[in-house]
N, C-alpha and C positions, 0 to 999 in steps of 0.2 A: 434674096440672100446676097449680101455683099461678098465680093471676092477680093482677097488681099493676096498679092503675089510679091514675095520678097526675092531679092537678088543681091549680089555683091559680096557674099561670103567667100571664104577661101582660107588658105594657109598663109600665114605671115610670121615673120620673126618678131621676137619681142622688141618693142620700140617702134614697130612699124605702124602703118595706118591702113584703114579700110573704110569705105563708104558703103553702107547698106541702103538699098532703095526698096520702097514698098508702093506698088501701084494699086490704087483702090478703084473698084469698078463703078463707084458712084461718087457723087459730090461729097467731099469730106465735110462740108458744112452741115451735113445730115447727122453728124456725130458730135457728142460733147467733147470727146477726147480722141486723139490719135496717139499711139505710143509704140514703144519697143520694150519687149520683155526678153528674158533669156532663161534657158534651163541647161545647167551643166549636168553631166552624168551623176546619178545618185542624189541629185538635189532638186528642190522644188523650183518651179518657175518663179522668177523674181522680176520686179520692175527695173528697167534701165532708165527710161526717160519717157515723159509724156508731154503733150502740148494740148492745151485746151482750145476750143473753137475761138476763144478770144485772144489766144496767143500766150497764155500763161504757161510757163515751163516748170517742170519738176524733174529732178534727177536723183538717182540713187547716189549715196555718198561715194560709192566706188566709181561712179561715172563723172562726178563733178570735176571740172577742170580738164577733162580728157575727151569727153564725148559731147557732141552737139546735135540736137534734134532740130530739124527744120522741115518746111513743107513748101511745095509749089502747087498752089491751088489750080493753076492753069493746066497742070499735068496730072492732077489728082494723085500726087506722089508725096510720100513722106520719106525723109532721109535720116540716117544716123551716121554722122561723121565720127569715126573713132580714131584717136591718136594715142601715141605712147602705149600701145597695146601690151598687155602682160599675159603670161601663161594662164593666170587665173581668169582671164576674160574668155577663155575657151568655153564654148557653149553653142547651142542652137538658139538663134535669135528669131523671135517671132514678132510680127507686126500685129498691132491690136487696134480695133476700132470700137469705141464704147459709146452707147447711147443709153443714158440712165443706168439701169442695171444689166443691160444686154451687152454682151461682149462677142465680137467676131474676131477670128484669128486666121492668120495665114498658116501655111504649112511649115514655115521656118527656113532659115538658111544657116548652114554650119560655118562657124568661125573657129579656127584653130590657130593658136598662137604658140609657136615653138620657142623654147628657151635657148 
Protein backbone atom coordinates (compact mmCIF):
# COMPACT_ATOMS: atom_id res chain seq x y z
CA UNK A 1 0.00 0.00 0.00
CA UNK A 2 1.52 3.29 -1.09
CA UNK A 3 1.80 6.06 1.50
CA UNK A 4 1.16 9.68 0.53
CA UNK A 5 2.10 12.36 3.03
CA UNK A 6 1.06 15.94 2.39
CA UNK A 7 2.51 19.04 3.98
CA UNK A 8 2.63 22.78 3.43
CA UNK A 9 -0.90 23.81 4.27
CA UNK A 10 -1.71 26.67 6.57
CA UNK A 11 -3.42 30.01 7.00
CA UNK A 12 -2.75 32.71 4.44
CA UNK A 13 -4.33 36.03 3.50
CA UNK A 14 -6.12 36.45 0.19
CA UNK A 15 -3.62 37.10 -2.56
CA UNK A 16 -0.94 35.08 -0.82
CA UNK A 17 0.84 31.92 -1.87
CA UNK A 18 1.44 28.44 -0.55
CA UNK A 19 3.30 25.41 -1.83
CA UNK A 20 1.99 21.99 -0.94
CA UNK A 21 4.20 18.91 -1.02
CA UNK A 22 3.31 15.24 -1.21
CA UNK A 23 5.96 12.65 -0.47
CA UNK A 24 5.20 9.29 -2.06
CA UNK A 25 6.51 6.07 -0.52
CA UNK A 26 7.31 4.44 -3.84
CA UNK A 27 8.39 5.29 -7.36
CA UNK A 28 5.85 7.65 -8.90
CA UNK A 29 6.35 6.02 -12.28
CA UNK A 30 4.31 3.14 -10.85
CA UNK A 31 1.21 5.32 -11.30
CA UNK A 32 -0.61 6.64 -14.34
CA UNK A 33 -1.39 9.95 -12.66
CA UNK A 34 -0.35 11.97 -9.65
CA UNK A 35 -2.60 14.79 -8.58
CA UNK A 36 -4.16 17.12 -6.09
CA UNK A 37 -7.80 17.26 -5.08
CA UNK A 38 -9.59 19.36 -2.51
CA UNK A 39 -12.69 19.21 -0.39
CA UNK A 40 -14.34 22.25 1.13
CA UNK A 41 -16.82 21.96 4.01
CA UNK A 42 -20.16 20.69 2.78
CA UNK A 43 -18.87 20.04 -0.73
CA UNK A 44 -17.67 17.05 -2.68
CA UNK A 45 -14.02 16.36 -3.30
CA UNK A 46 -12.94 17.95 -6.57
CA UNK A 47 -9.98 17.81 -8.87
CA UNK A 48 -7.46 20.63 -8.64
CA UNK A 49 -4.61 19.43 -10.86
CA UNK A 50 -3.17 16.22 -12.22
CA UNK A 51 -0.01 15.18 -14.00
CA UNK A 52 0.27 12.03 -16.07
CA UNK A 53 3.30 9.78 -16.01
CA UNK A 54 4.16 11.26 -19.40
CA UNK A 55 3.94 14.82 -18.09
CA UNK A 56 0.53 15.87 -19.40
CA UNK A 57 -1.16 18.40 -17.14
CA UNK A 58 -4.80 19.00 -16.33
CA UNK A 59 -6.18 21.78 -14.18
CA UNK A 60 -9.59 22.68 -12.85
CA UNK A 61 -10.84 25.94 -14.34
CA UNK A 62 -10.60 27.51 -10.89
CA UNK A 63 -6.89 26.62 -10.73
CA UNK A 64 -5.77 27.63 -14.21
CA UNK A 65 -3.36 30.52 -14.23
CA UNK A 66 -2.90 30.45 -10.45
CA UNK A 67 -1.81 26.91 -9.50
CA UNK A 68 1.05 24.82 -10.85
CA UNK A 69 1.55 21.11 -10.33
CA UNK A 70 5.05 19.70 -10.60
CA UNK A 71 7.05 16.67 -9.53
CA UNK A 72 10.57 15.79 -8.48
CA UNK A 73 11.14 12.16 -9.39
CA UNK A 74 14.42 12.03 -7.48
CA UNK A 75 12.55 12.88 -4.28
CA UNK A 76 9.32 11.00 -5.06
CA UNK A 77 7.52 14.26 -4.38
CA UNK A 78 4.65 16.08 -6.04
CA UNK A 79 4.12 19.80 -5.51
CA UNK A 80 1.27 22.22 -5.88
CA UNK A 81 2.31 25.85 -6.09
CA UNK A 82 -0.69 28.05 -5.33
CA UNK A 83 -0.60 31.78 -6.05
CA UNK A 84 -3.20 34.54 -5.79
CA UNK A 85 -5.14 32.51 -3.27
CA UNK A 86 -8.79 33.33 -2.69
CA UNK A 87 -11.08 32.59 0.27
CA UNK A 88 -12.92 30.09 -1.92
CA UNK A 89 -9.70 28.05 -2.14
CA UNK A 90 -10.16 27.17 1.52
CA UNK A 91 -10.34 23.37 1.74
CA UNK A 92 -8.50 20.23 2.73
CA UNK A 93 -6.10 19.38 -0.07
CA UNK A 94 -5.43 15.72 -0.81
CA UNK A 95 -2.65 14.10 -2.75
CA UNK A 96 -3.74 11.35 -5.13
CA UNK A 97 -1.95 8.52 -6.89
CA UNK A 98 -3.88 6.67 -9.57
CA UNK A 99 -3.11 3.42 -11.38
CA UNK A 100 -5.86 2.51 -13.83
CA UNK A 101 -8.99 2.56 -11.64
CA UNK A 102 -7.17 2.29 -8.33
CA UNK A 103 -6.83 5.47 -6.27
CA UNK A 104 -4.66 6.07 -3.24
CA UNK A 105 -5.03 9.14 -1.04
CA UNK A 106 -3.09 11.00 1.56
CA UNK A 107 -4.68 12.24 4.76
CA UNK A 108 -4.83 15.81 3.50
CA UNK A 109 -3.51 19.19 4.51
CA UNK A 110 -5.71 22.14 5.48
CA UNK A 111 -5.49 25.35 3.50
CA UNK A 112 -7.34 28.36 4.88
CA UNK A 113 -7.45 31.66 3.02
CA UNK A 114 -8.69 34.66 4.97
CA UNK A 115 -10.32 37.64 3.28
